[in-house]
C-alpha positions, 0 to 999 in steps of 0.5 A: 170932858163935859163937852164929850158928855153933852154929845152923848146925853143930847143924842140919847135924851132927844130920842125919848129915853128916861135916863142915861149916865156915862163914865169917862175913865183914864186908867194908868198902871205899872206892874213889876216883878222879879224872880230869883234875881232877875226881872220876872215881868215889867209892864206899863199900860194906859187906857182911856175910854167912855162907857155909856149906860142907857135906860129905855122902855124899862131896860138897860143898854150899855156900849163903850168906846176908846174913841172920844171923837164926837162922831164916835161918842154919839154913835156909842150913845145911839148903840147903847139906846138900841141895845136898851130897846132890844133888851126891853123886848125880853124884859121880865119887869121894868127897872126901878131906880131909887132916887138920888140927888145929883151932885157936882163934886171933886175927890182925890184919894189921900196920898203923900207920894205919887207912886208914878213919880218914882222911877222904874229903876228905883222900883226894881232896885228895891225888889231885887234887894228884897229878892237877894235877901230872900235867897241869902237864906240857905234852903230858899229855892225860889224868891218872887217879888212884885210891886203895882201902882194904879192911877184911875181918873174918872168923870161921871155925868148923868141926865139927872145932872150929876157931874163927879170927878174922882182920882184914885191912887192904888199902891201894892207890894209884897213877896214870897219865899218858896222852899223845895225838898223832894216832892214837898214845897213850902212857902211864906209870904209878906205882908200877905199872900197873893201879891202882898198889901194893897191900899188906896195910897201913894208910894209911902205905903211901900216905905212903911211895909218894911219889906227888906227888913222882914225878908230874911225872916220870911225866908227862914220861916219857909225853910223851917216849915219843911221840917215842921210837924204836920198840922193835927186833925180834929176839933180845935180852938183856932186863932186866925191872924187878921189877914186870914180873917180878912179873906174869911170875911171876903168869901163867907160874908162879902160875896153872899151879901151881894144882892144881885147874887141873892136875886139871881141876877149874877151867878158867875164865879161860884156865885149865888147866895144862901142869904135869901131875902127872908133872912134879913134881920132874922138870921143869927149870922154870928155870935154877939161879938161879930159886927161887920160893916160895908164902909166905903167912906174915907174915914174907914181907911184907905181900903181898895173899896174906898171912894167918894161916889160909886159908879152911878153917883151915889155917895159912899156910905157905911151899911151895917151888915152884921150887928151883934151877930144879927144879919142886917144888910146887903150890898145894894144899887139904885136898881136893887134897893127896892127889893129889900124895901129901901128907898136909897141905894147903898152905893156899891155899884162899880165897874172895873173900867170904862168898857165894863157895865157897873155891877154890885161890888164889895166896898170895904167889908170889915169886922169891927175890933173888940171894944175891950183891950186885947192883944194877939199875945193876950189872946194866945195866953187865954187859949189853953189848947188851940192852933194859930193860923197865919196867912192864906194859902188856899181856899174853897167854898160852894156856890152858895157861900155856905160850906168852906175850907181854907188852908194857911201857910203856917201854924203854931200849936198853942199849949197852956197859953203859949206858942209851942211847935210850928205846924205846916199845912194848917187848914180848917173847914166849916159852915158859914153861920156855925163858924161865925157863931163860934167866935168868942174873942176878937182883938182890939183896934191896935191889932186891926189892919185894913187889908187889900184884895186887888184881884176879886173876880166877878161877872161875865165878861169878868171884872177884876176889882179891888176890895178892902177887909179890915180885921183883928185876930180872932178866936173860934171854938171847936173848929174842924182842923187838918183835913185839907192836906191829908198825906202831905 
């Protein structure tokens, strides 16, 4: 791989450019799904290629190829240089790269069982067993399961002298039970909606999730929701389970702190931001209990935003985003760091694959757990009248990430500190800063889970990538509830 890199670096540097880096990526994936006792889909894919980024005359150029022959690599590098020089003719200002000491490094994400050592037959047997358990519940109309593995090996080289080799394993699995009655459909998902749980781990994650053991309960809850009372409308105290709070963080904290969106460099997929530069270290984002970090380090956990180095050779870091309620940080790159007075990148530049230009992406954007011992049941016990909401069903948020509405799969009314009736179609809405300022309790570390979101879309052409969100259940006071599903 070093020889391939030298072909590209030599071609570009001999022509007087200021900087070049490249990523060679070998990507392998397996995706399996079942639907009502039959195989829904099964695919295996492999991809190998190189992406070359060139900085010339103060502007970027990028080109990629799946042909790693010398002639093709040199031609790709030359094309990236041509694009950079063309871009320089219409640039508004010169790109400024924050300095970064080049390193030589090797890193592999932690895993116990390489998921690709398990057979497709073994994987499908497990999924079909789960499927059978779900459909054994009377009233379940549709059962869907899925399992996905990914192995991404990347070699990164730069004209500064960086030489970084990283290998990352991703494992994910989950399922959904749907119950139909007339025009009504109710669903329950496990262990999370939109595919389940994903982490930078091996097959041991699948074994730990207890998928078969929870299938019957999930089916029974889907059926029970058909007869459950509608979620009431009004102002209520609400408790969000950790998975829903993870998505709340993703949409109302993670996306608005992406500095390229703030600066207007990226506005696809509902993307600008209310977090203008004048708000840094001045805006009261949430209550004193709200502490959010962007943490790509391995010690934070095996999140989909965990790595050793980002895609421009910057080490993984922990950046305080919200500190005791105060807005304190953005997601930055080497190019954008100077716009907020920083002399170093926060290490968040990543690309979906070798054929995409790296852009600022969320790492693990997590809310820190409460310092005092507090379980979910204790939190419920301290709530006089409220609604517990579990597992995301839908979401909507404006292009500045300020006004939002979320729906969940299931709710429980809380009365006198106890769970009372089950509620269907619970939903809530609010304004980002008002919502986070209403948080008055969060559970402790024992209730904290690092959830994986494997399908975050950004950019044009679109890049779909994984992010992580750690959260414990938390309570929010006087929230608008129940308007999302009127008439259902």
